[in-house]
N, C-alpha and C positions, 0 to 999 in steps of 0.2 A: 797739263790738262789730261793728256793722253795716258799718263800713268793712274789718274784718278777712274778713268772709264776702264782700263784694264783691271784696276782693283776690283771694282765694283761688278765687273763680268765674271772675274773667279770667284768672288764671294756669292753670287746668283748661282751660278753652275754648282759649287760646293752644297749651298742649301738645297739646291733642287735633287742633287745625288742624295743628299740626305734622306729627304722626304720618299724618293723613288725607293730607298732602301729599306725604310720602316713601313712604308704603307702597305705592302703584301702581307708582312706578318700580322699587321693589326686587323688588316680584312679577315685573315684566316682566324685569328683568336675571336673576333666579334662573330662572324659566323659559329664558331665553336659555343659561345656564349649563348648566341640564340639558340641554338640546335638543344643545349643543356638545359636553358630555362624553359623554352616552349615545348619542345618535343620530348622531352623527359630522358634524354640520352644521357649517359653516365658522366662522371667526370674524366674518364678515360681518354673523351674526345678531344681533349686539349692537346694530348702528346701529338697525335698524327697532325692536328691542325698547325703546332707549332713547327714539325719538321717540313710541312708543305710550305708554309710562310717562310721559313729559311730557304727552302728551295728556289720560291719566288724570288726573294732579294739575291740570291745567288744568281740567278738569270739575269736580273738588272745588272749586276755587276759585271757580268760576263760581257753583256752586250755593250755596257759603258767602256769598258778596256777595248772591245773591238773598235768603237767609234773613235777613239783617242789614238789606237796605233793607225787606224786609217786614216785619220786626219794628219798625224806626224808623217807618214809615207808620202801624202799627198803635198806636205809643205817641203819634204826633200826632193820631189821631183820638179819644183818649181825652177826654172831657170835663173841662173844668175846674171845680173845685168852687169857687163863688164863697160870699159870706156868707149869700145867701138861698135858695141852691139845695144840698142835702146829698143827693145820690144818689150 
């Protein structure tokens, strides 16, 4: 049963990571669409919006990698339980 819980945890994290990567890009492109249709800004606005969205997605990936490496360092620092030491 523990394997099933680990599998579901990993699938959930992967799905959340995917949503976190695509959301900034979609929000920026949505704002560009709104500016283009409502404010009359030209189609050129999609180019900077696309790159700003990619920058936001890159920041999400960077923060995710920092949290993974921090948790791996924390896991390495855990004391090993030996035969004589049960703490």
